[in-house]
MARNU-159743 format. One record per atom (N, C-alpha, C): residue number from 1; residue in three letters; atom name; x, z, y. Coordinates in pm, 1 decimal. Layout:
N
> NUM, Ala, CA, X, Z, Y
...
//
This chain:
141
> 1, Met, N, 7688.4, -677.1, 6417.6
> 1, Met, CA, 7784.9, -626.0, 6328.2
> 1, Met, C, 7893.9, -730.1, 6298.3
> 2, Lys, N, 7857.3, -852.9, 6282.4
> 2, Lys, CA, 7956.9, -959.2, 6248.9
> 2, Lys, C, 8050.3, -973.8, 6365.8
> 3, Lys, N, 8005.7, -965.3, 6493.8
> 3, Lys, CA, 8086.7, -980.2, 6608.7
> 3, Lys, C, 8189.0, -865.0, 6618.9
> 4, Val, N, 8141.8, -749.5, 6588.2
> 4, Val, CA, 8231.9, -629.4, 6587.5
> 4, Val, C, 8346.7, -649.6, 6486.5
> 5, Phe, N, 8303.8, -688.5, 6364.5
> 5, Phe, CA, 8404.1, -712.0, 6259.3
> 5, Phe, C, 8504.7, -824.0, 6303.8
> 6, Leu, N, 8457.4, -935.7, 6353.9
> 6, Leu, CA, 8539.1, -1043.6, 6397.2
> 6, Leu, C, 8634.4, -1005.1, 6507.6
> 7, Arg, N, 8583.0, -918.8, 6601.7
> 7, Arg, CA, 8667.1, -882.1, 6713.5
> 7, Arg, C, 8778.1, -792.8, 6658.1
> 8, Tyr, N, 8739.0, -699.5, 6567.5
> 8, Tyr, CA, 8841.1, -612.4, 6511.1
> 8, Tyr, C, 8941.5, -690.7, 6424.5
> 9, Trp, N, 8887.4, -786.1, 6343.0
> 9, Trp, CA, 8970.0, -863.9, 6254.0
> 9, Trp, C, 9067.5, -947.2, 6335.0
> 10, Asn, N, 9022.3, -1013.1, 6445.3
> 10, Asn, CA, 9104.5, -1102.8, 6526.6
> 10, Asn, C, 9208.2, -1027.0, 6611.3
> 11, Asn, N, 9210.0, -902.0, 6610.4
> 11, Asn, CA, 9306.0, -818.2, 6681.3
> 11, Asn, C, 9443.7, -838.1, 6616.5
> 12, Pro, N, 9550.0, -870.8, 6695.1
> 12, Pro, CA, 9678.0, -893.4, 6638.5
> 12, Pro, C, 9736.7, -769.6, 6559.5
> 13, Thr, N, 9704.7, -652.4, 6612.5
> 13, Thr, CA, 9756.4, -532.0, 6539.0
> 13, Thr, C, 9682.2, -518.4, 6403.6
> 14, Thr, N, 9556.7, -546.7, 6398.1
> 14, Thr, CA, 9482.2, -539.0, 6270.2
> 14, Thr, C, 9542.1, -639.0, 6175.3
> 15, Gln, N, 9568.9, -760.2, 6219.9
> 15, Gln, CA, 9628.2, -858.5, 6132.6
> 15, Gln, C, 9767.5, -821.4, 6081.9
> 16, Leu, N, 9845.6, -762.5, 6171.9
> 16, Leu, CA, 9979.1, -717.6, 6138.2
> 16, Leu, C, 9970.0, -606.8, 6030.2
> 17, Leu, N, 9880.9, -509.7, 6051.1
> 17, Leu, CA, 9866.4, -401.8, 5954.3
> 17, Leu, C, 9818.5, -457.2, 5817.7
> 18, Phe, N, 9733.7, -557.1, 5820.0
> 18, Phe, CA, 9689.4, -620.5, 5695.8
> 18, Phe, C, 9802.3, -685.7, 5622.2
> 19, Arg, N, 9876.8, -770.7, 5690.9
> 19, Arg, CA, 9990.2, -834.6, 5632.3
> 19, Arg, C, 10095.0, -732.8, 5583.0
> 20, Tyr, N, 10124.5, -637.8, 5668.6
> 20, Tyr, CA, 10216.8, -534.1, 5639.2
> 20, Tyr, C, 10177.1, -460.1, 5509.4
> 21, Gly, N, 10049.9, -433.9, 5503.3
> 21, Gly, CA, 9988.2, -360.7, 5389.7
> 21, Gly, C, 10009.5, -441.2, 5261.1
> 22, Ile, N, 9978.2, -570.1, 5268.0
> 22, Ile, CA, 9995.2, -653.0, 5149.3
> 22, Ile, C, 10136.7, -644.7, 5097.0
> 23, Val, N, 10232.5, -667.6, 5189.1
> 23, Val, CA, 10374.5, -661.4, 5143.3
> 23, Val, C, 10411.8, -521.9, 5104.2
> 24, Gly, N, 10361.8, -425.6, 5167.6
> 24, Gly, CA, 10391.1, -284.8, 5135.6
> 24, Gly, C, 10336.0, -251.3, 4996.5
> 25, Val, N, 10216.3, -296.4, 4967.1
> 25, Val, CA, 10160.2, -270.2, 4836.8
> 25, Val, C, 10239.4, -339.4, 4730.1
> 26, Leu, N, 10275.2, -470.2, 4755.6
> 26, Leu, CA, 10357.8, -540.4, 4657.1
> 26, Leu, C, 10494.6, -470.4, 4637.4
> 27, Ala, N, 10558.3, -430.4, 4744.5
> 27, Ala, CA, 10685.3, -364.9, 4731.2
> 27, Ala, C, 10672.3, -224.7, 4659.8
> 28, Ser, N, 10558.1, -158.9, 4683.7
> 28, Ser, CA, 10536.3, -32.7, 4622.5
> 28, Ser, C, 10505.5, -48.8, 4471.7
> 29, Val, N, 10437.3, -156.5, 4440.1
> 29, Val, CA, 10409.2, -182.5, 4297.1
> 29, Val, C, 10537.2, -217.9, 4222.3
> 30, Val, N, 10623.4, -291.2, 4288.5
> 30, Val, CA, 10751.9, -323.3, 4231.4
> 30, Val, C, 10833.4, -195.7, 4211.8
> 31, His, N, 10839.7, -116.8, 4318.8
> 31, His, CA, 10914.8, 11.2, 4313.8
> 31, His, C, 10859.3, 99.4, 4202.7
> 32, Phe, N, 10728.9, 124.1, 4206.6
> 32, Phe, CA, 10660.8, 204.3, 4110.2
> 32, Phe, C, 10680.8, 157.2, 3966.5
> 33, Ser, N, 10668.0, 27.7, 3938.8
> 33, Ser, CA, 10678.0, -28.1, 3808.1
> 33, Ser, C, 10819.9, -16.7, 3755.6
> 34, Ile, N, 10915.6, -50.5, 3833.4
> 34, Ile, CA, 11054.3, -37.9, 3791.5
> 34, Ile, C, 11094.8, 105.5, 3758.8
> 35, Ala, N, 11055.8, 191.4, 3857.3
> 35, Ala, CA, 11091.2, 335.5, 3843.9
> 35, Ala, C, 11022.4, 395.1, 3714.2
> 36, Leu, N, 10896.9, 364.8, 3696.3
> 36, Leu, CA, 10823.5, 423.7, 3584.0
> 36, Leu, C, 10872.7, 361.9, 3452.0
> 37, Phe, N, 10897.2, 233.8, 3450.6
> 37, Phe, CA, 10948.5, 168.3, 3326.8
> 37, Phe, C, 11085.8, 225.6, 3295.9
> 38, Ser, N, 11175.2, 242.2, 3396.2
> 38, Ser, CA, 11307.6, 296.3, 3373.9
> 38, Ser, C, 11297.6, 441.0, 3318.7
> 39, Tyr, N, 11205.2, 516.8, 3372.3
> 39, Tyr, CA, 11194.2, 657.3, 3334.5
> 39, Tyr, C, 11128.0, 675.7, 3203.4
> 40, Lys, N, 11008.6, 609.6, 3181.1
> 40, Lys, CA, 10936.3, 628.0, 3061.5
> 40, Lys, C, 10985.2, 550.3, 2941.5
> 41, Val, N, 11015.3, 425.2, 2960.3
> 41, Val, CA, 11054.8, 338.4, 2850.6
> 41, Val, C, 11201.8, 348.0, 2823.7
> 42, Leu, N, 11284.2, 327.4, 2921.6
> 42, Leu, CA, 11430.7, 331.8, 2906.2
> 42, Leu, C, 11484.5, 473.9, 2900.7
> 43, Gln, N, 11402.2, 568.1, 2937.4
> 43, Gln, CA, 11439.3, 713.2, 2939.7
> 43, Gln, C, 11564.6, 737.4, 3021.7
> 44, Ile, N, 11567.7, 674.5, 3138.1
> 44, Ile, CA, 11672.7, 699.8, 3234.3
> 44, Ile, C, 11630.6, 817.7, 3323.0
> 45, Asn, N, 11725.7, 897.1, 3362.3
> 45, Asn, CA, 11700.2, 1012.4, 3446.5
> 45, Asn, C, 11610.0, 971.4, 3566.1
> 46, Phe, N, 11513.0, 1064.0, 3604.8
> 46, Phe, CA, 11418.9, 1027.0, 3713.6
> 46, Phe, C, 11490.1, 987.2, 3841.4
> 47, Phe, N, 11603.8, 1051.3, 3874.3
> 47, Phe, CA, 11672.4, 1021.6, 4000.3
> 47, Phe, C, 11721.2, 878.1, 4003.0
> 48, Val, N, 11784.0, 834.9, 3898.7
> 48, Val, CA, 11836.5, 701.5, 3883.0
> 48, Val, C, 11718.2, 600.1, 3873.2
> 49, Ser, N, 11614.8, 636.3, 3796.1
> 49, Ser, CA, 11502.8, 552.9, 3788.1
> 49, Ser, C, 11434.1, 526.1, 3927.8
> 50, His, N, 11427.6, 633.3, 4005.1
> 50, His, CA, 11366.5, 620.0, 4138.2
> 50, His, C, 11452.1, 537.7, 4221.8
> 51, Phe, N, 11581.4, 549.8, 4219.1
> 51, Phe, CA, 11673.3, 462.8, 4296.0
> 51, Phe, C, 11663.1, 316.4, 4256.7
> 52, Ser, N, 11651.9, 284.1, 4126.3
> 52, Ser, CA, 11638.8, 150.3, 4081.9
> 52, Ser, C, 11510.7, 90.8, 4131.9
> 53, Gly, N, 11402.8, 162.2, 4126.3
> 53, Gly, CA, 11273.0, 111.3, 4178.6
> 53, Gly, C, 11285.3, 91.4, 4327.3
> 54, Phe, N, 11355.6, 183.3, 4397.1
> 54, Phe, CA, 11371.2, 168.9, 4543.4
> 54, Phe, C, 11441.7, 42.0, 4577.0
> 55, Leu, N, 11552.9, 4.7, 4507.2
> 55, Leu, CA, 11627.0, -113.8, 4532.9
> 55, Leu, C, 11546.7, -242.6, 4516.3
> 56, Phe, N, 11471.5, -249.7, 4407.1
> 56, Phe, CA, 11386.0, -368.3, 4385.9
> 56, Phe, C, 11278.4, -375.3, 4491.9
> 57, Gly, N, 11225.1, -261.1, 4528.5
> 57, Gly, CA, 11119.4, -254.4, 4633.3
> 57, Gly, C, 11174.7, -295.1, 4769.3
> 58, Leu, N, 11303.7, -260.1, 4792.4
> 58, Leu, CA, 11369.5, -291.9, 4920.6
> 58, Leu, C, 11381.0, -441.5, 4947.9
> 59, Phe, N, 11424.5, -513.7, 4846.3
> 59, Phe, CA, 11437.6, -658.8, 4869.9
> 59, Phe, C, 11299.5, -727.7, 4874.9
> 60, Thr, N, 11204.3, -677.3, 4801.0
> 60, Thr, CA, 11067.7, -726.8, 4813.0
> 60, Thr, C, 11012.4, -705.9, 4951.9
> 61, Ala, N, 11035.7, -588.2, 5001.3
> 61, Ala, CA, 10986.5, -548.0, 5138.2
> 61, Ala, C, 11051.2, -630.7, 5245.3
> 62, Tyr, N, 11188.2, -645.1, 5241.8
> 62, Tyr, CA, 11256.9, -717.3, 5349.6
> 62, Tyr, C, 11211.8, -863.4, 5361.8
> 63, Phe, N, 11213.2, -933.1, 5253.3
> 63, Phe, CA, 11175.7, -1069.9, 5260.7
> 63, Phe, C, 11027.3, -1089.7, 5285.5
> 64, Gly, N, 10948.6, -1000.7, 5234.8
> 64, Gly, CA, 10807.7, -1009.7, 5262.6
> 64, Gly, C, 10769.7, -982.2, 5408.0
> 65, His, N, 10842.6, -880.6, 5467.6
> 65, His, CA, 10812.7, -845.6, 5605.2
> 65, His, C, 10873.9, -956.1, 5698.3
> 66, Tyr, N, 10992.6, -996.3, 5667.6
> 66, Tyr, CA, 11059.0, -1100.8, 5749.0
> 66, Tyr, C, 10976.0, -1229.6, 5756.3
> 67, Phe, N, 10935.7, -1278.3, 5640.4
> 67, Phe, CA, 10865.3, -1407.6, 5635.4
> 67, Phe, C, 10721.2, -1398.4, 5650.9
> 68, Tyr, N, 10657.8, -1292.6, 5613.0
> 68, Tyr, CA, 10510.6, -1285.5, 5613.1
> 68, Tyr, C, 10452.9, -1188.3, 5717.9
> 69, Ser, N, 10492.8, -1062.3, 5706.5
> 69, Ser, CA, 10430.5, -961.6, 5795.1
> 69, Ser, C, 10461.4, -992.0, 5942.4
> 70, Phe, N, 10588.1, -1008.5, 5972.8
> 70, Phe, CA, 10625.4, -1024.6, 6113.2
> 70, Phe, C, 10655.0, -1168.8, 6147.9
> 71, Asn, N, 10652.4, -1257.6, 6048.2
> 71, Asn, CA, 10672.8, -1402.0, 6066.4
> 71, Asn, C, 10792.8, -1419.8, 6165.3
> 72, Asp, N, 10899.8, -1365.4, 6129.8
> 72, Asp, CA, 11013.8, -1356.4, 6221.1
> 72, Asp, C, 11098.8, -1483.3, 6223.0
> 73, Asn, N, 11160.0, -1508.4, 6333.5
> 73, Asn, CA, 11241.2, -1628.5, 6342.2
> 73, Asn, C, 11391.7, -1592.9, 6388.5
> 74, Gln, N, 11415.6, -1464.4, 6403.9
> 74, Gln, CA, 11549.3, -1422.2, 6441.3
> 74, Gln, C, 11642.8, -1433.4, 6318.3
> 75, Lys, N, 11772.0, -1443.2, 6342.1
> 75, Lys, CA, 11868.7, -1454.7, 6233.9
> 75, Lys, C, 11868.4, -1321.2, 6155.2
> 76, His, N, 11898.1, -1338.8, 6025.9
> 76, His, CA, 11907.0, -1221.3, 5940.7
> 76, His, C, 12012.8, -1127.7, 5989.7
> 77, Gln, N, 12119.9, -1175.8, 6051.1
> 77, Gln, CA, 12228.1, -1092.3, 6102.1
> 77, Gln, C, 12172.7, -994.8, 6207.7
> 78, Lys, N, 12071.1, -1029.6, 6280.1
> 78, Lys, CA, 12015.2, -954.3, 6382.1
> 78, Lys, C, 11916.9, -850.0, 6321.7
> 79, Arg, N, 11837.9, -894.0, 6225.9
> 79, Arg, CA, 11732.4, -804.0, 6167.8
> 79, Arg, C, 11779.7, -720.1, 6050.0
> 80, Phe, N, 11857.6, -779.1, 5961.2
> 80, Phe, CA, 11887.0, -715.0, 5840.3
> 80, Phe, C, 11961.6, -578.7, 5857.1
> 81, Pro, N, 12064.8, -572.8, 5947.9
> 81, Pro, CA, 12132.6, -439.6, 5963.0
> 81, Pro, C, 12037.5, -331.4, 6005.5
> 82, Lys, N, 11941.9, -357.4, 6092.2
> 82, Lys, CA, 11837.6, -256.9, 6129.7
> 82, Lys, C, 11750.6, -227.0, 6010.8
> 83, Phe, N, 11716.2, -329.1, 5931.9
> 83, Phe, CA, 11637.0, -302.8, 5817.3
> 83, Phe, C, 11705.4, -214.8, 5716.8
> 84, Val, N, 11836.1, -240.1, 5702.5
> 84, Val, CA, 11914.5, -161.1, 5607.9
> 84, Val, C, 11918.1, -12.1, 5653.3
> 85, Ile, N, 11933.5, 9.3, 5785.8
> 85, Ile, CA, 11934.4, 147.7, 5835.5
> 85, Ile, C, 11797.6, 212.3, 5810.4
> 86, Thr, N, 11690.9, 138.2, 5836.0
> 86, Thr, CA, 11556.3, 192.2, 5812.5
> 86, Thr, C, 11543.2, 216.3, 5658.8
> 87, Ser, N, 11589.9, 123.4, 5584.1
> 87, Ser, CA, 11577.1, 141.9, 5435.4
> 87, Ser, C, 11664.9, 261.1, 5385.5
> 88, Leu, N, 11777.5, 281.3, 5439.4
> 88, Leu, CA, 11860.5, 394.1, 5402.4
> 88, Leu, C, 11791.4, 523.3, 5442.1
> 89, Thr, N, 11724.4, 526.2, 5557.2
> 89, Thr, CA, 11648.8, 639.3, 5595.5
> 89, Thr, C, 11537.3, 664.7, 5493.1
> 90, Ala, N, 11471.1, 556.2, 5452.5
> 90, Ala, CA, 11364.1, 564.8, 5350.1
> 90, Ala, C, 11424.0, 612.4, 5217.8
> 91, Leu, N, 11545.3, 562.3, 5187.8
> 91, Leu, CA, 11609.0, 605.5, 5062.9
> 91, Leu, C, 11634.9, 758.1, 5061.1
> 92, Val, N, 11682.2, 808.4, 5175.5
> 92, Val, CA, 11712.0, 955.1, 5184.7
> 92, Val, C, 11577.6, 1028.8, 5171.5
> 93, Leu, N, 11466.8, 977.5, 5229.8
> 93, Leu, CA, 11337.1, 1042.6, 5215.2
> 93, Leu, C, 11292.1, 1031.1, 5071.1
> 94, His, N, 11308.0, 918.5, 5011.9
> 94, His, CA, 11264.6, 898.7, 4874.8
> 94, His, C, 11348.0, 990.4, 4777.0
> 95, Gln, N, 11474.0, 970.1, 4781.1
> 95, Gln, CA, 11564.4, 1044.1, 4685.2
> 95, Gln, C, 11559.4, 1196.3, 4717.2
> 96, Gly, N, 11575.0, 1231.4, 4843.8
> 96, Gly, CA, 11560.6, 1370.0, 4880.3
> 96, Gly, C, 11427.1, 1432.2, 4837.2
> 97, Gly, N, 11321.8, 1354.8, 4868.9
> 97, Gly, CA, 11191.0, 1398.0, 4826.8
> 97, Gly, C, 11172.8, 1412.1, 4679.0
> 98, Ala, N, 11221.0, 1308.9, 4605.3
> 98, Ala, CA, 11210.0, 1322.2, 4458.4
> 98, Ala, C, 11287.1, 1435.8, 4403.4
> 99, Tyr, N, 11409.0, 1450.9, 4448.5
> 99, Tyr, CA, 11495.0, 1561.6, 4399.9
> 99, Tyr, C, 11433.6, 1699.4, 4439.4
> 100, Thr, N, 11391.8, 1712.3, 4557.2
> 100, Thr, CA, 11333.6, 1841.0, 4600.6
> 100, Thr, C, 11203.8, 1872.8, 4532.3
> 101, Leu, N, 11114.0, 1777.5, 4526.7
> 101, Leu, CA, 10984.1, 1802.1, 4472.2
> 101, Leu, C, 10988.6, 1822.3, 4316.8
> 102, Val, N, 11080.5, 1759.7, 4247.3
> 102, Val, CA, 11088.3, 1778.9, 4102.1
> 102, Val, C, 11166.3, 1902.6, 4074.1
> 103, Asn, N, 11281.1, 1925.8, 4136.7
> 103, Asn, CA, 11367.6, 2038.0, 4099.0
> 103, Asn, C, 11334.3, 2174.3, 4168.3
> 104, Trp, N, 11285.3, 2165.2, 4286.4
> 104, Trp, CA, 11257.5, 2293.2, 4359.4
> 104, Trp, C, 11108.0, 2327.3, 4355.5
> 105, Val, N, 11027.2, 2229.8, 4383.9
> 105, Val, CA, 10880.6, 2257.4, 4390.3
> 105, Val, C, 10822.8, 2243.0, 4244.0
> 106, Lys, N, 10894.6, 2184.1, 4157.9
> 106, Lys, CA, 10855.2, 2174.7, 4012.7
> 106, Lys, C, 10728.4, 2092.4, 3994.2
> 107, Leu, N, 10714.2, 1985.2, 4072.2
> 107, Leu, CA, 10601.7, 1892.0, 4051.7
> 107, Leu, C, 10641.5, 1781.4, 3944.0
> 108, Asp, N, 10547.6, 1736.4, 3874.5
> 108, Asp, CA, 10575.7, 1629.1, 3774.8
> 108, Asp, C, 10608.2, 1496.8, 3849.8
> 109, Tyr, N, 10720.1, 1437.0, 3807.9
> 109, Tyr, CA, 10760.1, 1314.7, 3872.4
> 109, Tyr, C, 10657.3, 1199.9, 3860.2
> 110, Ser, N, 10615.2, 1172.9, 3737.7
> 110, Ser, CA, 10526.7, 1053.8, 3715.7
> 110, Ser, C, 10389.6, 1066.6, 3784.7
> 111, Ser, N, 10330.6, 1179.6, 3773.4
> 111, Ser, CA, 10191.2, 1188.2, 3825.4
> 111, Ser, C, 10178.7, 1244.2, 3966.9
> 112, Arg, N, 10278.1, 1310.0, 4016.4
> 112, Arg, CA, 10262.5, 1367.0, 4150.1
> 112, Arg, C, 10365.7, 1307.4, 4251.8
> 113, Val, N, 10497.7, 1325.6, 4217.9
> 113, Val, CA, 10599.9, 1289.5, 4311.1
> 113, Val, C, 10608.1, 1140.2, 4339.9
> 114, Leu, N, 10613.7, 1056.5, 4240.5
> 114, Leu, CA, 10626.1, 912.7, 4260.1
> 114, Leu, C, 10508.5, 859.6, 4339.0
> 115, Pro, N, 10385.4, 887.6, 4303.7
> 115, Pro, CA, 10273.6, 837.2, 4388.3
> 115, Pro, C, 10274.4, 888.8, 4531.0
> 116, Met, N, 10310.6, 1015.8, 4548.5
> 116, Met, CA, 10320.2, 1076.2, 4680.9
> 116, Met, C, 10421.3, 1000.4, 4769.7
> 117, Leu, N, 10538.6, 979.3, 4718.9
> 117, Leu, CA, 10647.8, 918.2, 4794.3
> 117, Leu, C, 10619.0, 770.1, 4825.1
> 118, Val, N, 10558.5, 697.9, 4733.6
> 118, Val, CA, 10536.3, 554.7, 4765.8
> 118, Val, C, 10419.2, 531.3, 4859.7
> 119, Val, N, 10354.0, 640.6, 4902.1
> 119, Val, CA, 10250.9, 636.5, 5004.9
> 119, Val, C, 10313.1, 682.6, 5139.5
> 120, Ile, N, 10371.9, 800.7, 5144.7
> 120, Ile, CA, 10417.2, 863.6, 5267.6
> 120, Ile, C, 10534.0, 785.9, 5332.9
> 121, Val, N, 10631.2, 747.0, 5256.3
> 121, Val, CA, 10749.3, 681.4, 5318.1
> 121, Val, C, 10713.5, 552.5, 5386.0
> 122, Pro, N, 10629.6, 462.2, 5320.9
> 122, Pro, CA, 10599.0, 338.7, 5390.1
> 122, Pro, C, 10530.5, 356.1, 5525.8
> 123, Val, N, 10457.2, 459.5, 5550.8
> 123, Val, CA, 10394.2, 484.0, 5684.4
> 123, Val, C, 10504.1, 500.1, 5785.8
> 124, Phe, N, 10604.0, 579.7, 5753.1
> 124, Phe, CA, 10715.7, 603.6, 5840.5
> 124, Phe, C, 10795.8, 472.8, 5870.0
> 125, Thr, N, 10820.7, 397.6, 5765.6
> 125, Thr, CA, 10898.0, 277.5, 5778.6
> 125, Thr, C, 10822.2, 168.4, 5856.5
> 126, Phe, N, 10686.6, 168.8, 5845.8
> 126, Phe, CA, 10614.7, 70.3, 5926.8
> 126, Phe, C, 10641.3, 95.4, 6075.9
> 127, Leu, N, 10638.9, 216.9, 6120.6
> 127, Leu, CA, 10665.5, 241.6, 6257.9
> 127, Leu, C, 10807.3, 202.8, 6304.4
> 128, Leu, N, 10905.5, 230.5, 6216.8
> 128, Leu, CA, 11040.5, 183.2, 6250.0
> 128, Leu, C, 11051.2, 28.9, 6251.2
> 129, Asn, N, 10988.2, -35.9, 6151.3
> 129, Asn, CA, 10988.8, -180.7, 6150.1
> 129, Asn, C, 10922.5, -244.4, 6266.0
> 130, Lys, N, 10808.1, -194.4, 6304.3
> 130, Lys, CA, 10729.3, -253.8, 6411.7
> 130, Lys, C, 10801.9, -232.2, 6549.5
> 131, Phe, N, 10848.7, -113.9, 6568.4
> 131, Phe, CA, 10898.9, -81.3, 6704.0
> 131, Phe, C, 11051.2, -92.5, 6717.3
> 132, Trp, N, 11120.8, -116.8, 6613.6
> 132, Trp, CA, 11272.0, -129.7, 6619.6
> 132, Trp, C, 11325.9, -248.7, 6547.9
> 133, Val, N, 11303.1, -257.7, 6416.0
> 133, Val, CA, 11366.1, -360.7, 6339.3
> 133, Val, C, 11313.6, -504.4, 6382.6
> 134, Phe, N, 11184.8, -522.5, 6384.8
> 134, Phe, CA, 11125.4, -655.2, 6421.6
> 134, Phe, C, 11065.1, -650.8, 6559.9
> 135, Ser, N, 11115.5, -571.0, 6645.6
> 135, Ser, CA, 11062.2, -552.4, 6780.0
> 135, Ser, C, 11072.8, -690.0, 6856.9
> 136, Pro, N, 10963.7, -727.3, 6922.4
> 136, Pro, CA, 10966.7, -850.4, 7004.9
> 136, Pro, C, 11061.6, -838.9, 7121.6
> 137, Ile, N, 11093.4, -712.8, 7167.6
> 137, Ile, CA, 11186.8, -694.5, 7274.6
> 137, Ile, C, 11321.0, -751.2, 7238.9
> 138, Asp, N, 11362.2, -740.0, 7111.5
> 138, Asp, CA, 11492.0, -796.4, 7068.5
> 138, Asp, C, 11495.2, -943.9, 7083.8
> 139, Glu, N, 11379.8, -1015.3, 7073.1
> 139, Glu, CA, 11379.1, -1158.2, 7081.2
> 139, Glu, C, 11415.9, -1206.4, 7226.0
> 140, Glu, N, 11395.8, -1125.3, 7323.4
> 140, Glu, CA, 11422.8, -1161.8, 7459.4
> 140, Glu, C, 11572.5, -1149.1, 7495.8
> 141, Met, N, 11642.5, -1072.4, 7418.0
> 141, Met, CA, 11786.6, -1049.6, 7445.3
> 141, Met, C, 11872.9, -1162.3, 7403.4
//
């Protein structure tokens, strides 16, 4: 059993997913906390609250993934523009999802929409980050 665990744990993809997950959870906690605080305490509109949380989570995610998840050594000029595109895609998914699910589907923002979006969107962005933003193929160019 220990050999199976060690073989699985020593797999580079497993380690990347673990590191990515740590940064993702941290960015999600930052996003969730800022959005919820803005919405509940400051009583800012849910749409603006969600955007504020997204921005704080964005910077947490970029630096965390750059330095920790992908341990990247490429210049920020090479990686950051792609990360911004990925993040803008995530923003559209977050904001569009929040708007649609609250106004059209009539789900509660705090208990249903916010938790749903901070889980679904990171899965999509992981794939973009791994295979495009921080792709090892770019390092050869």
